[in-house]
Structure formats: C-alpha cells, structure tokens
N, C-alpha and C positions, 0 to 999 in steps of 0.2 A: 766687515764693513756694515755699519748700522744705517738703516734708512730712516729718514724722518717721516713719520706718519702724520698726515693732515687729518684733523678731526673735523668732520662736517656735521651740521645739525645741532640740535639743542638737547640738553640733558632733560630728564624727566623733572628734576627739581626746578629748572629754569621755566619750563612750561607751566608747572603748577603755580609758581609765583606770579606769572603773567595772568593766568586764569583767575587767581585770587584777587589781584588788583583790578581786573576788569569787572569781576563780580561786585567788588566793593564800590566801584564807581557807578555801576548800573543801579545798585541799591540806593545810593545817594541821589542820583538823578531821578529815579522813580518816585522817591519820597517827595522831592520838590515839585514834580509834575502833579502828583496826586493832591498835594496841598494847594497848588495853584488852581486846580480844577474845582476843588471844594469852595475856594474863595470866589471863583468866577460864578458858580451856581448861586451862592448867597447874594452876590452883587446883582445878578440878573433877577433873582426873586424880589429883592428890595426895590429895584427899579420897577418891576411889574406891580408890586403892591402900591407904590406911589402913583403909577399911571392909573390903576383901577380906582384909587381913592380920588384922584383928580376927576375921573369920569363920573364918580358918584356925586361929587360936589357940583359938577356941571349939570347933572340930572336934577339936583335939588334947585339950582338956580332957575332952571326952566319950569319945574313943576311945583316947587314949594315944599317938597317932602323927599325924604330918602326912601329908596326901595326897602320893602320889608324883608325879613329873613326868608319868608316863604317865597317871595318873588325872586330874591337873590340877584346874582349878577346877570341872569338871563334877561331881566328887565332892561338892562343897559344895552343889550344887543338888539332886542325887539320890543321897544316900548309902545308901538302903535296899538291903539285900542285899550291899553291899560293905564296910560298916564296922559291926561290932557296936557297940552302945551309941550310935550316932550319932542325932542328932535326926531322926526320920523325915520331918519337914517340910523338912529341909535348912537351910542356913545363908545361902544367897543365893536370891533369887527366880529369877534367871537369871544366866547367865554374862555379865558386863558387857562393853561395848565402850567403848574410851576416846573422848574428845571428837573425836579425829581419825579415828574410824571403824575403828580397829585393835583386835584383841583384846588384853587384858592378858596378859602373859607370866608363867607360873608355873613355877618350878623347885623341887622339893622331894624330900626323902627322909624317913625316919622321924624324924629329929632336927632338921632345919632346913628353911627355905624362903626363897624370894625371890619377891616380886611386883613387876612393873615394867611401865611403859608406855614404849614407844619414842618417844613424843612426836610432834612435828610431822612428822618425816621418816619415821617408821615403821620405822627401822633401828636396830640396836645402836649405842650411843655417840651422838655428836653434840654440837653446841655451841649456845649461846644457846637459842632456842625449841625446838631439836631435842635438847636434853640429856635423857637418859633420866630418868624419875622412878622411883626404886627404894625399896622398903619399908625397906631397911636405913638409908636416909638420912633417913627421916622421923621 
C-alpha cells in the first residue's frame, strides 16, 4: 500500500525566481525615486534663484544700484550702514545654500547681476543634473 506524501514548502528554484522578481522591482522603483529626487533639487534651486533675483531687484528699487560682487548676497541680509535707503530689515533672512549644500553664486555691478547655482557637481558648467541654474535663463 502506497502512501501519498504531501510536499510542504517551496523549492529552491521557486524562491530564486521570487527573489529575482523582487530585486528587479526594487531596482526600477529606486531608479524612479532617484530621478524624482534630482528633479526636486533642480526645481528647488530654480525657485531659490528666482527668489534671490527678486530680492536683488527689490534692493535696487530701494537703493538705485545692485550689490557688487564683493558685497554679494550678504548685503541683502544686512544692508544697514552700507546702502542708504535700503530696507533695514534686509531682503533675505539669511544667505541661502543650494539643495546640494553649496552657496549660490552672485556676480554684480551697479547696473546688472547674475545669480546661479552650480547644481549637482558644484562646479561651473556641467551637463544633465550638473547643468548650472542661472537667473538669466529663468
């Protein structure tokens, strides 16, 4: 008389297939999340550059000139004593840092200015996620 044996559990092949599928899904999800994070940082940096540029314009409306490169963005935070007619409370609460942890770059003279973020690579120029975000381009 033969007994029927019940097979309990999974075979090694079945477990390997499940692990492979889970690994594939994790790779796809991670790639999407990383791409979204990079886009969010670029969007935040562009918004910051616009805000800084607007603050520079407000400074010029009050004083008649743009901050120099030497004075930089610090003049927008603490203009007292350096810029007659400037808002004594300043135009920015503090000098901002871009989403990659680098300071925003400011070049200016009495008649023109540029605000930029060197983006992901922290260096001038770049491509893709490392492309500079410049106030003139926004």
